[in-house]
N, C-alpha and C positions, 0 to 999 in steps of 0.2 A: 558157584555163588559166593563161597567164602573168599575166594581169590579176588573177585570183583569188589567185595566189601572192603577187604584189606587195601586194595589198590585205591579205592575212592578215599579212604581215610588218609593214606599216604599223600594223595594228591592235595587234599585239604591242608595238611601240615606243610607241604612244600609251598603251596600258594601263600599261606600265612607267613612263612619265613621270608619269602621273596618280597612280600608287601612291607614287612618290617624293615628289611634291608633298604628298600626304596625310601621309606620314611626317614630312617636314620641318615641316609646319604643326603636327601633333600634338606633335612634340618642343618646338616653340616655345610652344605653348599650355600644356603641362605645366610648362615652365620658368617661365612667367609665373605660373602658379598656385602653384608652390613659392616664388617670390619675393613672393607675396602682392600682386601688382600688379593694380590694378583696371582694368576697361575691356574685357576679353575674356572673356565669359561662356560657359557651356556651349552656349547656343543659337547663339552666333557660330560656334563650332566645328562644330556640326551644320549650319549654313547653308553653311559652306565645303565640308564633305564632300559635302553634297547637290549643290552646284554642280559639284564634280569628277565625281560620279556622272552628272549630266546631260550633262556634256561627253563622258564615256565612252559614254553612251547614244546620243548624236548622232554620234559619230565612230568608235567601235570596237566597237559592239555589233552583233548581227545586224540590227537596224533600219537601220543605216547602209548595209548592202548592198542595201537595197530602193530606194534613191534612183534607181538606174538603171532601175527598172521602173515607178515610180509618182511622179508629181509631188507627190502628197499626202505620201508618205514623205519626199521631198526637202524639202517645206515644214516638216514636223515637225522635221527636223534644224536648219533655220535658226531656227525658233522656240526650240528647246531651247538653242541656242548664244547667240542675241542677247537673247531675251526672258526666259528663265528661269535659265540657268546664270550669265550675267554678273552680274545683281543678287545672286544667291545667293552668288557668290564675294566680291563687294564687301561684303555684309552680314557676312561673316566677319572683317572687319578684317584683311585678309591682310598688309598692309605690315608692321605692327608684329610680328605673330605669326611670319611667315616669317623676319624678321630674327633673332628670338630662336631660331629653329630651325636656322638655317644655321651652318656652322662659322665660328669667330671670324675666321679669316684671310680667308675669302671676304667676310664683312661689311666688313672693313677695306678690301679692294680696291674693293668696290662703293661704300663711303662716299667714298673718294678720287675715284672716277669722278663721283659725283653732286655733289661739291663744286665741280666745274668750272662756271664761269659760263655757258659755252655750253650744257651739258647742263641746267643749272638753268633757263635761259630756254626751252629746248625743252619741258621738262616743264610749265612754267607755261603755255606757249602751247597745248599739247595738252589741258590741263585746262580751258581756257576753254569755256564752254557752247556758244558759236557753233561752235567747231571740233568739239566732240563731236557736235553735231547734224548738221553737214555731213558728218562722217565716216561716221556711221551711215546717213544718207539716201543718200549717194553710193554706199556699198557695197551697200546694198539694191537700188538702181536698176541699178547697173552689172552685177551678177551675174545680173540677170533680163533683160538684153538677149539676145534669142535666140541670137546668134552666140557671145556670151561664155558663156551658159548651157550650150550644147552643148560648148564647149571644156572646161568643168569636168567634164562627164560623160565625155568621151572620154579625158581625160588624168589619170592618177593624181596627177601632180605639181600640175597646176592645180586639181584637186579639193581637194588638201590646202591649197593657197594660199587657195582659196575659204573653206574651213572656218576657217582661222586668221584670215582677214580678218573673217569674221562674228563670231567670238568677240572679237577685238580691238576692232572697232567697237562691239560690245555693251558691253564694259567701259568704253570711252570714253563712250558715250551715258549709261550709268547712273551714272558717276562724280559729276556735279554733283547728281544726285538723292539717291543714297545718302550721298555725302560721307563715305567711310571715313577720309579724312584732312582734317580740318576746315580746315586752313590752305591747302588747295589751291584753294579756290574762295571768292571773296568776293562772289559774285552775290547779289542780293536773293532771299530764299527765295520771295517771292510771284511772282517772275518764272518760277520753275520750273513753275508752272501753265501759263503761256503756252508754255514749252519743251515740256512734255508734249503740249499740244494741237497744236502745230505738228508734233510728231513723228508724230502719227497721220495727217497729210495724205498723205505719200508712200506709207504703208502702205495707206491707204484707196483711193488712186488705183490702185495696183498690184492689190490684191485685188479691187476693183470691176471692173477690166478683165478679170481672169481669170474672174470669175464671170459677167459679162454678155457677154463676147465669144462670138460664135457659131461661131468656128473654133478649132482647136487651135493654140495659139501656139507650142508646141514639138513639131514633127512627129516628133522622135526617139522619142516615146512611142507613136506608131502601131504600131511593131514590137515593143513590149514586151509581156510576158505579163499585165500588170495583175493583181497578186496579190490585189487586193480585189474582183475581178470587175466592175469598172467599165469603161466605154468611156473612150477617151482624153479626150474632151470632158467627161464626167462627173467623171473624176479631176481635171481642171483646175479645174472648178467647185468641187469639194470642197476642193481645196488653197486656192483663193482665199477660200472661206467660212471655212475654218479659220484662216487668217491674219487675216482681218477680225475674227472673233470674239475670238480670243486676244489680239491686240494691243489691241483696244478695252477688253476687260475688265481686262487687266493695267495699262494706262495710267490707267484710271478709278480702280482701287484705289490706284495710286501717287499720283495726284492727291489722293485722299481722305486718304492718309497725310500728304502734304505740307501739306494744308490744316489737318489736326489738329495737326501739328507747329508750324505757323505760329501758330495761335490759342493753343496751349499756351505757346509762348515769349512771346507778348504778355501772356497772362494771368498769367505767373509773374514779370513785372517787379516790382521793389520800388518802391512808391510812398511818397512823403514829402509832408508838408505844406509848401508853399512860401508864404512870407508876403511879399506886396508891400505898398506903402504904403496901398493901399485895400482889399485883399481877401486871403484865404487860400484857396489852391486845392491840390488833390492832383495831383501830377505824378510821372511816373517819375523815379527817383532820378537817372538820367543827365541828364535834361532839367532837373531842378531845379539840378543842379550847374552846368550851362551858364548858366542864368539868373542864378545867384549870381555867376558870372564876369563877366557883363555889368554 
């Protein structure tokens, strides 16, 4: 009973925080619309609100209470936070919109903080794709080590840390792909395809292990009631298959979007006729200017 009470209190605080975030975002979005500033459309706002709803679904809804009974429910929570909620939040262009929604005094204080050279360097380092990839991969692997996994199930505090780390690492992972703040990443966009492919590897290894392992990796689920009517081993296989399928499909879709974005940016380059001593050829305007400089 004490665990249930603490969980219900935590759910209430999470719900209140998400509602507050939604109100601040919508206030900023409405202000941007009144000022007739372009860049944040209605679908951006819808994506951000959807992301908050997915966070609530994974952390404060009745579904979140099933993770102690079923590994499949536990895996659904992880997927909601890392694979679905995180990119939805970033697609909502949250930085600009939340700034416009916050009180002016708070924005001034935060501006002074981020003007610090040390903070600026930390933010730039965290936004590097290598750090983003390592953060997401290490978080995924660390929390599925059996001893650490059981710690998250038995301690409300560690369970909360686990959920926060999954959401934070998900936001980091999707930042170079979504690029909600263009100046944050100067990586070649074609390299994002390699980035996404490499990201599937730890997920494939973990999910494949859960699917094909002939023993129950997390014995704590032997004593659970299994709400879906599966055995502990079947529940484990279902969780692994769910992770394998969802991650693969989402990353393939993301890769297709990045590819389309890459070809679109190349196709939209402005071409000019560059005249040399012997021939005239069509070059992108930027390359023609470089040739002229030579």
